[in-house]
MIVO-710153 format. One record per atom (N, C-alpha, C, O): x, y, z; residue in one letter. Coordinates in nm, 3 decimals, always signed. Example, Ala and Ser with C-alpha at 12.3 -4.5 7.8 and 13.67 -1.06 7.14 Angstrom:
BEGIN
node east = +1.319	north = -0.569	up = +0.780	type = A;
node east = +1.230	north = -0.450	up = +0.780	type = A;
node east = +1.320	north = -0.330	up = +0.780	type = A;
node east = +1.424	north = -0.332	up = +0.846	type = A;
node east = +1.285	north = -0.225	up = +0.708	type = S;
node east = +1.367	north = -0.106	up = +0.714	type = S;
node east = +1.290	north = +0.003	up = +0.787	type = S;
node east = +1.341	north = +0.114	up = +0.804	type = S;
END
This chain:
BEGIN
node east = +0.842	north = +1.166	up = -0.335	type = M;
node east = +0.727	north = +1.076	up = -0.330	type = M;
node east = +0.712	north = +1.019	up = -0.457	type = M;
node east = +0.732	north = +1.087	up = -0.557	type = M;
node east = +0.674	north = +0.881	up = -0.465	type = N;
node east = +0.661	north = +0.808	up = -0.582	type = N;
node east = +0.528	north = +0.812	up = -0.607	type = N;
node east = +0.450	north = +0.794	up = -0.513	type = N;
node east = +0.481	north = +0.836	up = -0.737	type = E;
node east = +0.355	north = +0.832	up = -0.788	type = E;
node east = +0.322	north = +0.697	up = -0.861	type = E;
node east = +0.386	north = +0.661	up = -0.960	type = E;
node east = +0.227	north = +0.630	up = -0.812	type = V;
node east = +0.186	north = +0.492	up = -0.865	type = V;
node east = +0.057	north = +0.502	up = -0.933	type = V;
node east = -0.042	north = +0.528	up = -0.865	type = V;
node east = +0.047	north = +0.485	up = -1.062	type = K;
node east = -0.077	north = +0.472	up = -1.140	type = K;
node east = -0.140	north = +0.340	up = -1.128	type = K;
node east = -0.077	north = +0.238	up = -1.154	type = K;
node east = -0.275	north = +0.338	up = -1.085	type = I;
node east = -0.352	north = +0.223	up = -1.099	type = I;
node east = -0.456	north = +0.231	up = -1.215	type = I;
node east = -0.502	north = +0.338	up = -1.255	type = I;
node east = -0.487	north = +0.115	up = -1.264	type = N;
node east = -0.585	north = +0.095	up = -1.386	type = N;
node east = -0.724	north = +0.069	up = -1.343	type = N;
node east = -0.813	north = +0.046	up = -1.424	type = N;
node east = -0.744	north = +0.071	up = -1.211	type = T;
node east = -0.889	north = +0.044	up = -1.160	type = T;
node east = -0.935	north = +0.152	up = -1.076	type = T;
node east = -0.856	north = +0.242	up = -1.050	type = T;
node east = -1.056	north = +0.155	up = -1.028	type = D;
node east = -1.108	north = +0.262	up = -0.936	type = D;
node east = -1.045	north = +0.244	up = -0.788	type = D;
node east = -1.031	north = +0.342	up = -0.715	type = D;
node east = -1.009	north = +0.117	up = -0.749	type = L;
node east = -0.957	north = +0.089	up = -0.619	type = L;
node east = -0.857	north = -0.029	up = -0.622	type = L;
node east = -0.855	north = -0.106	up = -0.718	type = L;
node east = -0.784	north = -0.042	up = -0.529	type = I;
node east = -0.686	north = -0.148	up = -0.516	type = I;
node east = -0.663	north = -0.178	up = -0.367	type = I;
node east = -0.658	north = -0.087	up = -0.283	type = I;
node east = -0.649	north = -0.313	up = -0.336	type = K;
node east = -0.632	north = -0.352	up = -0.194	type = K;
node east = -0.488	north = -0.334	up = -0.154	type = K;
node east = -0.390	north = -0.345	up = -0.227	type = K;
node east = -0.491	north = -0.304	up = -0.021	type = L;
node east = -0.343	north = -0.262	up = +0.023	type = L;
node east = -0.240	north = -0.375	up = -0.023	type = L;
node east = -0.141	north = -0.347	up = -0.091	type = L;
node east = -0.268	north = -0.498	up = +0.015	type = D;
node east = -0.171	north = -0.588	up = -0.011	type = D;
node east = -0.116	north = -0.604	up = -0.163	type = D;
node east = -0.002	north = -0.629	up = -0.202	type = D;
node east = -0.231	north = -0.584	up = -0.232	type = S;
node east = -0.211	north = -0.593	up = -0.384	type = S;
node east = -0.125	north = -0.470	up = -0.424	type = S;
node east = -0.031	north = -0.483	up = -0.503	type = S;
node east = -0.156	north = -0.356	up = -0.371	type = F;
node east = -0.088	north = -0.229	up = -0.405	type = F;
node east = +0.066	north = -0.236	up = -0.382	type = F;
node east = +0.150	north = -0.193	up = -0.461	type = F;
node east = +0.097	north = -0.303	up = -0.249	type = L;
node east = +0.243	north = -0.314	up = -0.222	type = L;
node east = +0.313	north = -0.397	up = -0.325	type = L;
node east = +0.429	north = -0.372	up = -0.357	type = L;
node east = +0.243	north = -0.498	up = -0.379	type = K;
node east = +0.303	north = -0.571	up = -0.492	type = K;
node east = +0.317	north = -0.491	up = -0.610	type = K;
node east = +0.422	north = -0.484	up = -0.675	type = K;
node east = +0.206	north = -0.429	up = -0.639	type = W;
node east = +0.195	north = -0.353	up = -0.774	type = W;
node east = +0.299	north = -0.251	up = -0.784	type = W;
node east = +0.346	north = -0.229	up = -0.895	type = W;
node east = +0.345	north = -0.176	up = -0.669	type = C;
node east = +0.437	north = -0.073	up = -0.677	type = C;
node east = +0.579	north = -0.141	up = -0.659	type = C;
node east = +0.682	north = -0.077	up = -0.678	type = C;
node east = +0.579	north = -0.256	up = -0.626	type = G;
node east = +0.727	north = -0.323	up = -0.620	type = G;
node east = +0.776	north = -0.320	up = -0.492	type = G;
node east = +0.889	north = -0.366	up = -0.475	type = G;
node east = +0.708	north = -0.269	up = -0.385	type = A;
node east = +0.762	north = -0.241	up = -0.259	type = A;
node east = +0.782	north = -0.388	up = -0.178	type = A;
node east = +0.862	north = -0.397	up = -0.085	type = A;
node east = +0.705	north = -0.494	up = -0.219	type = V;
node east = +0.723	north = -0.622	up = -0.181	type = V;
node east = +0.723	north = -0.716	up = -0.304	type = V;
node east = +0.675	north = -0.675	up = -0.409	type = V;
node east = +0.778	north = -0.844	up = -0.294	type = S;
node east = +0.792	north = -0.932	up = -0.407	type = S;
node east = +0.664	north = -1.024	up = -0.395	type = S;
node east = +0.619	north = -1.072	up = -0.498	type = S;
node east = +0.602	north = -1.050	up = -0.272	type = Q;
node east = +0.503	north = -1.155	up = -0.272	type = Q;
node east = +0.403	north = -1.111	up = -0.171	type = Q;
node east = +0.430	north = -1.045	up = -0.071	type = Q;
node east = +0.272	north = -1.158	up = -0.210	type = G;
node east = +0.168	north = -1.119	up = -0.117	type = G;
node east = +0.178	north = -1.164	up = +0.022	type = G;
node east = +0.134	north = -1.091	up = +0.111	type = G;
node east = +0.232	north = -1.280	up = +0.049	type = S;
node east = +0.255	north = -1.319	up = +0.183	type = S;
node east = +0.352	north = -1.223	up = +0.258	type = S;
node east = +0.332	north = -1.201	up = +0.377	type = S;
node east = +0.461	north = -1.163	up = +0.188	type = E;
node east = +0.541	north = -1.059	up = +0.247	type = E;
node east = +0.459	north = -0.947	up = +0.292	type = E;
node east = +0.463	north = -0.903	up = +0.407	type = E;
node east = +0.383	north = -0.900	up = +0.199	type = A;
node east = +0.285	north = -0.777	up = +0.226	type = A;
node east = +0.199	north = -0.815	up = +0.345	type = A;
node east = +0.185	north = -0.738	up = +0.439	type = A;
node east = +0.147	north = -0.923	up = +0.341	type = K;
node east = +0.054	north = -0.966	up = +0.468	type = K;
node east = +0.128	north = -0.940	up = +0.599	type = K;
node east = +0.072	north = -0.874	up = +0.687	type = K;
node east = +0.254	north = -0.991	up = +0.618	type = I;
node east = +0.335	north = -0.987	up = +0.726	type = I;
node east = +0.356	north = -0.843	up = +0.775	type = I;
node east = +0.326	north = -0.806	up = +0.889	type = I;
node east = +0.408	north = -0.765	up = +0.684	type = F;
node east = +0.429	north = -0.617	up = +0.707	type = F;
node east = +0.307	north = -0.542	up = +0.750	type = F;
node east = +0.313	north = -0.466	up = +0.846	type = F;
node east = +0.192	north = -0.562	up = +0.680	type = I;
node east = +0.064	north = -0.498	up = +0.725	type = I;
node east = +0.012	north = -0.543	up = +0.859	type = I;
node east = -0.028	north = -0.463	up = +0.943	type = I;
node east = +0.013	north = -0.680	up = +0.878	type = K;
node east = -0.028	north = -0.713	up = +1.010	type = K;
node east = +0.058	north = -0.665	up = +1.137	type = K;
node east = +0.010	north = -0.644	up = +1.249	type = K;
node east = +0.177	north = -0.653	up = +1.104	type = N;
node east = +0.276	north = -0.599	up = +1.195	type = N;
node east = +0.273	north = -0.450	up = +1.223	type = N;
node east = +0.344	north = -0.399	up = +1.310	type = N;
node east = +0.183	north = -0.378	up = +1.144	type = G;
node east = +0.165	north = -0.235	up = +1.173	type = G;
node east = +0.277	north = -0.166	up = +1.101	type = G;
node east = +0.316	north = -0.060	up = +1.150	type = G;
node east = +0.337	north = -0.212	up = +0.987	type = K;
node east = +0.462	north = -0.142	up = +0.929	type = K;
node east = +0.422	north = -0.048	up = +0.802	type = K;
node east = +0.508	north = +0.013	up = +0.738	type = K;
node east = +0.295	north = -0.042	up = +0.774	type = V;
node east = +0.244	north = +0.042	up = +0.669	type = V;
node east = +0.141	north = +0.136	up = +0.717	type = V;
node east = +0.054	north = +0.106	up = +0.799	type = V;
node east = +0.155	north = +0.250	up = +0.662	type = K;
node east = +0.046	north = +0.369	up = +0.698	type = K;
node east = -0.015	north = +0.417	up = +0.557	type = K;
node east = +0.047	north = +0.435	up = +0.452	type = K;
node east = -0.144	north = +0.431	up = +0.580	type = V;
node east = -0.248	north = +0.475	up = +0.480	type = V;
node east = -0.290	north = +0.618	up = +0.523	type = V;
node east = -0.353	north = +0.638	up = +0.627	type = V;
node east = -0.251	north = +0.718	up = +0.437	type = N;
node east = -0.303	north = +0.850	up = +0.468	type = N;
node east = -0.253	north = +0.895	up = +0.634	type = N;
node east = -0.333	north = +0.954	up = +0.706	type = N;
node east = -0.147	north = +0.867	up = +0.671	type = G;
node east = -0.077	north = +0.887	up = +0.804	type = G;
node east = -0.120	north = +0.807	up = +0.911	type = G;
node east = -0.069	north = +0.823	up = +1.022	type = G;
node east = -0.221	north = +0.707	up = +0.888	type = E;
node east = -0.250	north = +0.621	up = +0.988	type = E;
node east = -0.202	north = +0.467	up = +0.971	type = E;
node east = -0.203	north = +0.408	up = +0.863	type = E;
node east = -0.163	north = +0.417	up = +1.080	type = V;
node east = -0.120	north = +0.267	up = +1.072	type = V;
node east = -0.241	north = +0.195	up = +1.018	type = V;
node east = -0.356	north = +0.222	up = +1.054	type = V;
node east = -0.210	north = +0.106	up = +0.934	type = E;
node east = -0.319	north = +0.007	up = +0.878	type = E;
node east = -0.267	north = -0.130	up = +0.887	type = E;
node east = -0.158	north = -0.167	up = +0.844	type = E;
node east = -0.372	north = -0.215	up = +0.959	type = T;
node east = -0.342	north = -0.359	up = +0.970	type = T;
node east = -0.431	north = -0.446	up = +0.904	type = T;
node east = -0.425	north = -0.568	up = +0.922	type = T;
node east = -0.526	north = -0.385	up = +0.819	type = K;
node east = -0.604	north = -0.459	up = +0.734	type = K;
node east = -0.550	north = -0.485	up = +0.597	type = K;
node east = -0.539	north = -0.387	up = +0.524	type = K;
node east = -0.514	north = -0.600	up = +0.553	type = R;
node east = -0.464	north = -0.615	up = +0.416	type = R;
node east = -0.551	north = -0.587	up = +0.312	type = R;
node east = -0.505	north = -0.550	up = +0.204	type = R;
node east = -0.691	north = -0.602	up = +0.332	type = S;
node east = -0.801	north = -0.573	up = +0.237	type = S;
node east = -0.845	north = -0.433	up = +0.240	type = S;
node east = -0.950	north = -0.400	up = +0.186	type = S;
node east = -0.761	north = -0.344	up = +0.304	type = K;
node east = -0.808	north = -0.204	up = +0.302	type = K;
node east = -0.818	north = -0.166	up = +0.146	type = K;
node east = -0.737	north = -0.209	up = +0.064	type = K;
node east = -0.922	north = -0.085	up = +0.115	type = K;
node east = -0.926	north = -0.051	up = -0.022	type = K;
node east = -0.865	north = +0.096	up = -0.022	type = K;
node east = -0.889	north = +0.179	up = +0.065	type = K;
node east = -0.780	north = +0.115	up = -0.137	type = L;
node east = -0.719	north = +0.219	up = -0.164	type = L;
node east = -0.765	north = +0.296	up = -0.293	type = L;
node east = -0.790	north = +0.235	up = -0.398	type = L;
node east = -0.775	north = +0.422	up = -0.283	type = Y;
node east = -0.834	north = +0.490	up = -0.405	type = Y;
node east = -0.725	north = +0.596	up = -0.441	type = Y;
node east = -0.630	north = +0.626	up = -0.369	type = Y;
node east = -0.754	north = +0.650	up = -0.569	type = R;
node east = -0.656	north = +0.762	up = -0.617	type = R;
node east = -0.666	north = +0.867	up = -0.509	type = R;
node east = -0.767	north = +0.888	up = -0.442	type = R;
node east = -0.540	north = +0.936	up = -0.500	type = G;
node east = -0.516	north = +1.033	up = -0.398	type = G;
node east = -0.465	north = +0.996	up = -0.265	type = G;
node east = -0.413	north = +1.079	up = -0.190	type = G;
node east = -0.482	north = +0.855	up = -0.229	type = F;
node east = -0.428	north = +0.805	up = -0.117	type = F;
node east = -0.276	north = +0.816	up = -0.102	type = F;
node east = -0.207	north = +0.819	up = -0.203	type = F;
node east = -0.222	north = +0.821	up = +0.017	type = I;
node east = -0.087	north = +0.818	up = +0.034	type = I;
node east = -0.049	north = +0.680	up = +0.122	type = I;
node east = -0.112	north = +0.653	up = +0.225	type = I;
node east = +0.043	north = +0.607	up = +0.079	type = V;
node east = +0.089	north = +0.486	up = +0.150	type = V;
node east = +0.239	north = +0.512	up = +0.186	type = V;
node east = +0.321	north = +0.558	up = +0.107	type = V;
node east = +0.265	north = +0.477	up = +0.310	type = E;
node east = +0.409	north = +0.501	up = +0.364	type = E;
node east = +0.444	north = +0.348	up = +0.409	type = E;
node east = +0.375	north = +0.277	up = +0.481	type = E;
node east = +0.566	north = +0.317	up = +0.351	type = F;
node east = +0.634	north = +0.181	up = +0.388	type = F;
node east = +0.775	north = +0.184	up = +0.368	type = F;
node east = +0.825	north = +0.231	up = +0.266	type = F;
node east = +0.850	north = +0.128	up = +0.474	type = E;
node east = +0.993	north = +0.117	up = +0.469	type = E;
node east = +1.065	north = +0.246	up = +0.419	type = E;
node east = +1.156	north = +0.238	up = +0.337	type = E;
node east = +1.019	north = +0.375	up = +0.476	type = G;
node east = +1.073	north = +0.489	up = +0.438	type = G;
node east = +1.054	north = +0.553	up = +0.307	type = G;
node east = +1.119	north = +0.651	up = +0.270	type = G;
node east = +0.952	north = +0.485	up = +0.231	type = E;
node east = +0.908	north = +0.535	up = +0.108	type = E;
node east = +0.775	north = +0.582	up = +0.115	type = E;
node east = +0.697	north = +0.534	up = +0.197	type = E;
node east = +0.742	north = +0.674	up = +0.036	type = T;
node east = +0.600	north = +0.733	up = +0.027	type = T;
node east = +0.546	north = +0.715	up = -0.105	type = T;
node east = +0.619	north = +0.750	up = -0.198	type = T;
node east = +0.434	north = +0.667	up = -0.131	type = Y;
node east = +0.374	north = +0.625	up = -0.256	type = Y;
node east = +0.226	north = +0.699	up = -0.266	type = Y;
node east = +0.143	north = +0.673	up = -0.178	type = Y;
node east = +0.195	north = +0.782	up = -0.362	type = K;
node east = +0.081	north = +0.844	up = -0.387	type = K;
node east = +0.010	north = +0.762	up = -0.521	type = K;
node east = +0.068	north = +0.737	up = -0.626	type = K;
node east = -0.109	north = +0.734	up = -0.492	type = I;
node east = -0.182	north = +0.655	up = -0.579	type = I;
node east = -0.248	north = +0.763	up = -0.679	type = I;
node east = -0.318	north = +0.855	up = -0.638	type = I;
node east = -0.219	north = +0.741	up = -0.815	type = I;
node east = -0.288	north = +0.841	up = -0.924	type = I;
node east = -0.362	north = +0.759	up = -1.024	type = I;
node east = -0.422	north = +0.814	up = -1.116	type = I;
END
């Protein structure tokens, strides 16, 4: 599991995928999220503006990220 530190109280899902290096562009994140390729806390998430907080788990492309 990859631990990813954020410097704010929350981060939006599309921004998080860029922040942790899982995607290189926001438009790329938007496509993956819209197509149901991202899970947040074990549930498929299709809203790119989903707010994530410390302790949340994001799964994408076989990788797992924990927000700290």
